C-alpha positions as a Markdown table, in Angstrom:
| # | Residue | x | y | z |
|---|---|---|---|---|
| 1 | Unk | -6.2 | -11.4 | -0.9 |
| 2 | Unk | -6.2 | -10.9 | -4.7 |
| 3 | Unk | -4.7 | -7.7 | -5.9 |
| 4 | Unk | -5.6 | -6.1 | -9.0 |
| 5 | Unk | -3.3 | -6.3 | -12.0 |
| 6 | Unk | -0.6 | -4.0 | -11.5 |
| 7 | Unk | -1.5 | -3.2 | -7.8 |
| 8 | Unk | 1.7 | -3.0 | -6.0 |
| 9 | Unk | 2.4 | -2.2 | -2.3 |
| 10 | Unk | 5.8 | -1.7 | -1.4 |
| 11 | Unk | 7.2 | -1.4 | 2.4 |
| 12 | Unk | 10.5 | 0.7 | 2.5 |
| 13 | Unk | 12.1 | -0.7 | 5.6 |
| 14 | Unk | 14.6 | 2.2 | 5.7 |
| 15 | Unk | 12.1 | 4.9 | 6.0 |
| 16 | Unk | 9.4 | 2.7 | 7.3 |
| 17 | Unk | 7.0 | 4.1 | 4.9 |
| 18 | Unk | 4.8 | 2.4 | 2.2 |
| 19 | Unk | 4.5 | 3.2 | -1.5 |
| 20 | Unk | 1.2 | 2.2 | -3.0 |
| 21 | Unk | 0.6 | 1.8 | -7.1 |
| 22 | Unk | -3.1 | 1.3 | -7.8 |
| 23 | Unk | -5.0 | 1.8 | -11.2 |
| 24 | Unk | -2.1 | 3.9 | -12.6 |
| 25 | Unk | -1.5 | 6.2 | -9.5 |
| 26 | Unk | 1.3 | 6.1 | -7.1 |
| 27 | Unk | 1.4 | 7.4 | -3.8 |
| 28 | Unk | 3.8 | 7.6 | -0.8 |
| 29 | Unk | 2.5 | 7.0 | 2.6 |
| 30 | Unk | 5.1 | 8.2 | 5.0 |
| 31 | Unk | 4.4 | 6.4 | 8.2 |
| 32 | Unk | 6.5 | 5.6 | 10.2 |
| 33 | Unk | 4.6 | 2.0 | 10.2 |
| 34 | Unk | 5.8 | -0.4 | 13.0 |
| 35 | Unk | 6.5 | -3.2 | 10.6 |
| 36 | Unk | 6.1 | -4.7 | 7.0 |
| 37 | Unk | 2.5 | -6.0 | 8.2 |
| 38 | Unk | 1.2 | -2.5 | 9.3 |
| 39 | Unk | 2.2 | -0.9 | 6.2 |
| 40 | Unk | 0.7 | -3.4 | 4.0 |
| 41 | Unk | -2.5 | -3.3 | 5.8 |
| 42 | Unk | -2.4 | 0.5 | 5.5 |
| 43 | Unk | -1.7 | 0.3 | 1.9 |
| 44 | Unk | -4.5 | -2.2 | 1.2 |
| 45 | Unk | -7.0 | 0.2 | 3.1 |
| 46 | Unk | -6.0 | 3.0 | 0.8 |
| 47 | Unk | -6.6 | 0.9 | -2.2 |
| 48 | Unk | -10.1 | -0.1 | -0.5 |
| 49 | Unk | -11.0 | 3.4 | -0.2 |
| 50 | Unk | -10.3 | 3.8 | -4.0 |
| 51 | Unk | -12.5 | 1.1 | -4.9 |
| 52 | Unk | -10.5 | -2.0 | -4.7 |
| 53 | Unk | -12.5 | -5.2 | -3.8 |
| 54 | Unk | -10.9 | -8.4 | -3.0 |
């Protein structure tokens, strides 16, 4: 998938949470998520709800 410029999805393996930066807004999605893949999919879904289109 092609991310927008400055779109970042970061999985924190210690807290099992994801941090998403999208269009200048950063949000913390606490989880816990089972693994990095699940966290990234959740982060991408969050961006999709905000208008991101691959």
